[in-house]
Legacy VTK file of the C-alpha trace (Angstrom):
# vtk DataFile Version 3.0
C-alpha trace
ASCII
DATASET POLYDATA
POINTS 261 float
104.261 113.879 113.000
100.698 114.339 112.930
98.702 112.820 115.708
95.461 112.331 114.475
94.744 110.892 110.697
91.423 111.899 109.382
89.598 109.695 106.906
86.007 108.459 106.059
84.042 106.653 108.533
83.527 103.167 107.110
82.194 100.936 110.103
81.416 102.205 113.468
83.154 101.173 116.789
86.056 102.237 118.919
89.545 100.283 119.308
92.534 100.994 121.444
95.466 98.663 120.404
98.681 98.681 118.622
99.002 99.247 114.657
100.229 96.556 112.318
100.960 97.575 108.779
100.365 95.310 106.170
102.152 95.633 102.780
100.259 93.326 100.646
101.935 94.010 97.048
103.313 92.249 94.186
106.800 91.551 94.570
109.526 92.575 92.396
110.444 90.095 89.810
113.852 90.471 87.998
114.070 89.353 84.209
115.397 85.774 84.418
116.274 83.586 81.340
116.249 79.577 81.233
118.061 77.278 78.880
116.222 75.611 76.261
116.754 72.184 78.165
115.112 73.391 81.277
111.960 74.841 79.987
110.068 71.553 80.647
111.094 71.828 84.279
110.227 75.578 84.482
106.556 74.713 83.082
106.191 72.168 85.718
107.582 74.678 88.332
104.809 76.960 87.235
101.848 74.641 87.201
102.939 73.486 90.895
102.821 77.074 92.194
99.266 77.245 90.634
98.281 73.951 92.303
99.614 75.357 95.622
97.942 78.606 95.361
94.390 76.770 94.437
94.858 74.693 97.169
95.533 77.768 99.469
92.601 79.398 98.210
90.244 76.327 98.732
91.412 76.169 102.107
90.294 79.466 102.894
87.151 79.326 101.367
86.356 76.312 103.470
87.601 78.322 106.756
85.641 81.458 105.702
82.410 79.434 104.994
82.558 78.008 108.414
83.259 81.354 110.114
80.728 83.611 108.330
78.678 81.745 105.746
78.568 80.241 101.884
77.917 84.215 100.466
80.913 85.443 101.912
83.007 82.171 101.238
81.816 82.233 97.428
84.325 85.665 96.921
87.312 83.021 96.655
85.414 81.340 93.876
86.605 84.203 91.616
90.194 83.550 92.433
89.873 80.124 91.790
88.374 80.669 88.285
91.180 83.051 87.425
93.534 80.137 88.066
91.624 77.438 86.239
91.358 79.738 83.094
93.087 78.375 80.278
94.064 81.342 78.749
96.232 82.310 81.823
98.061 78.948 81.845
98.382 79.181 77.905
99.894 82.816 77.750
102.405 82.118 80.667
103.744 78.769 79.167
104.140 80.826 75.915
106.202 82.989 77.340
108.248 80.132 79.374
108.651 78.738 75.830
110.601 81.783 74.718
112.949 81.434 77.621
111.729 83.383 80.368
111.939 82.189 84.150
108.037 81.155 85.073
108.055 84.179 87.831
108.680 86.683 84.794
106.340 85.000 82.603
103.510 84.982 84.915
104.403 88.697 86.136
104.176 89.927 82.451
100.629 88.167 82.041
98.801 89.358 85.089
100.167 92.930 84.658
98.388 92.820 81.274
95.174 91.175 82.653
95.165 93.811 85.106
95.339 96.860 83.042
92.985 95.267 80.393
90.106 94.500 83.383
90.692 98.224 84.908
90.283 99.762 81.544
87.126 97.998 80.620
83.645 99.349 80.186
82.100 96.435 82.163
81.851 97.451 85.715
81.894 93.640 86.564
85.380 93.271 85.176
86.830 96.282 86.803
85.541 94.673 90.335
87.822 91.596 89.720
91.012 93.672 89.495
91.536 93.084 93.083
90.865 89.417 92.580
93.701 89.695 90.110
96.101 91.443 92.409
95.606 88.412 94.893
96.213 85.624 92.505
99.221 87.890 91.186
100.626 88.044 94.831
100.093 84.584 95.841
101.487 82.999 93.106
104.512 85.128 92.641
105.235 84.523 96.398
105.128 80.727 95.651
107.468 81.014 92.657
109.940 83.313 94.288
110.014 81.262 97.489
108.671 83.936 99.718
107.161 83.254 103.366
103.735 81.755 102.510
101.417 82.275 105.366
98.479 84.236 106.314
99.060 88.096 105.104
98.166 89.124 108.871
100.196 87.163 111.050
99.644 88.956 114.520
99.236 87.486 118.053
95.693 86.545 119.026
93.932 88.704 121.540
96.481 91.467 120.849
93.386 93.721 119.689
95.184 95.113 116.583
94.519 98.096 114.523
95.552 96.514 110.629
96.751 99.531 108.502
97.155 98.995 104.916
96.487 100.862 101.598
93.711 98.769 100.454
92.054 95.234 101.073
90.597 93.133 98.903
87.459 91.340 99.671
89.412 88.062 100.230
91.988 89.844 102.356
89.329 90.983 104.494
87.425 87.848 104.797
90.883 86.167 105.953
91.221 88.481 108.955
90.839 86.720 112.225
88.594 88.732 114.624
90.635 87.167 117.536
93.562 89.168 116.301
92.487 91.927 114.431
90.051 94.128 116.125
89.656 97.344 113.471
90.613 98.073 110.018
92.034 101.319 108.532
93.062 101.881 104.798
94.882 104.687 102.671
92.115 103.755 99.696
88.667 103.323 99.656
85.351 104.870 100.243
82.323 104.270 102.548
80.840 101.986 99.626
83.935 100.042 99.075
84.197 96.324 99.536
86.183 96.936 102.538
83.479 99.077 104.257
80.798 96.790 103.599
82.848 93.531 104.494
83.935 95.241 107.809
80.693 96.134 108.566
79.450 92.366 108.099
82.189 91.222 110.133
81.528 93.809 113.017
85.003 95.165 112.248
85.132 99.263 113.195
86.757 100.871 110.303
88.103 103.801 108.671
88.882 104.337 104.973
90.773 107.183 103.024
93.334 107.639 105.347
95.854 109.286 102.810
99.740 108.472 103.667
98.908 106.202 106.618
101.861 103.869 105.728
104.176 106.935 105.232
103.387 108.476 108.777
103.005 105.347 110.869
105.916 103.072 111.959
103.757 100.047 113.146
103.691 98.813 116.754
102.466 101.919 118.056
99.574 102.599 120.437
96.585 103.952 118.517
92.805 104.858 118.876
90.478 104.156 115.820
87.075 105.283 115.642
85.158 104.116 113.028
82.185 106.214 113.617
83.978 109.682 113.443
86.682 108.436 110.630
89.816 109.161 112.787
92.909 107.587 113.606
94.783 109.133 116.917
98.232 108.033 116.946
100.438 107.897 120.201
97.243 109.134 122.106
97.688 110.636 125.573
96.677 108.362 128.759
93.514 110.949 129.289
92.700 109.954 125.738
93.351 106.287 126.110
91.025 106.333 129.133
88.242 108.283 127.593
88.130 105.937 124.643
88.219 102.908 126.811
85.216 104.427 128.774
83.323 104.831 125.515
84.113 101.152 124.615
82.425 100.302 127.801
79.365 102.321 127.624
78.795 101.072 123.761
79.376 97.229 124.944
76.880 98.202 127.574
74.508 99.414 125.186
74.869 96.024 122.806
74.249 94.133 125.772
70.971 96.251 126.902
69.795 95.327 123.191
70.499 91.706 123.403
68.526 91.254 126.391
65.550 93.476 125.026
65.696 91.121 121.803
LINES 1 262
261 0 1 2 3 4 5 6 7 8 9 10 11 12 13 14 15 16 17 18 19 20 21 22 23 24 25 26 27 28 29 30 31 32 33 34 35 36 37 38 39 40 41 42 43 44 45 46 47 48 49 50 51 52 53 54 55 56 57 58 59 60 61 62 63 64 65 66 67 68 69 70 71 72 73 74 75 76 77 78 79 80 81 82 83 84 85 86 87 88 89 90 91 92 93 94 95 96 97 98 99 100 101 102 103 104 105 106 107 108 109 110 111 112 113 114 115 116 117 118 119 120 121 122 123 124 125 126 127 128 129 130 131 132 133 134 135 136 137 138 139 140 141 142 143 144 145 146 147 148 149 150 151 152 153 154 155 156 157 158 159 160 161 162 163 164 165 166 167 168 169 170 171 172 173 174 175 176 177 178 179 180 181 182 183 184 185 186 187 188 189 190 191 192 193 194 195 196 197 198 199 200 201 202 203 204 205 206 207 208 209 210 211 212 213 214 215 216 217 218 219 220 221 222 223 224 225 226 227 228 229 230 231 232 233 234 235 236 237 238 239 240 241 242 243 244 245 246 247 248 249 250 251 252 253 254 255 256 257 258 259 260
């Protein structure tokens, strides 16, 4: 196994801690047909799932505004507007009326929307693909009866390094600074949303760590250096001591700057 993964520096800072793998992906949906006399109940089930997803997003918006401010919290408005879109509801219900299960109907509609937005010539629409993916995952999670909790569920104070393929803006804003100390993603650039938001949250981050999810197992200790763009896996004691010394030096410099201010 490679001992050092190299990516793109995204947000400066050094963190020594355990790796937590996050696979925030659209769940697999099997084709399921419903009887004619069950269609109305299936439509109601879809509508309940949408309302629960809406409530969840409102809660996240309030929490984010309290933690970071109204501008950052506004990113959840995009997802709320997607859930409120009449075309989304009508298209899904139309497929349910053709005897498709609610989860498959919604899955088909969201796949079509994501493909359409990704091909759009308008940058504003292309930027919404991540929000569509979040909505896709949230509603399917409810319809399939999968665990509905914060996608990043780790103990507070664990100094965890979160490793994932990519982070949408809304997922990034859900990160609890008392749980997550750094971010590493397989995708992204130094100007991507995750990099910008990580810097605003003061979270060290490295992006463009290709194949990180296939190399890492989760739980191993690593050193993330956001300025160098590296993730050292299973470091030696000497490497850990050196990294912790650099962290202490950085914290000391930050304290001096605060005093001067």
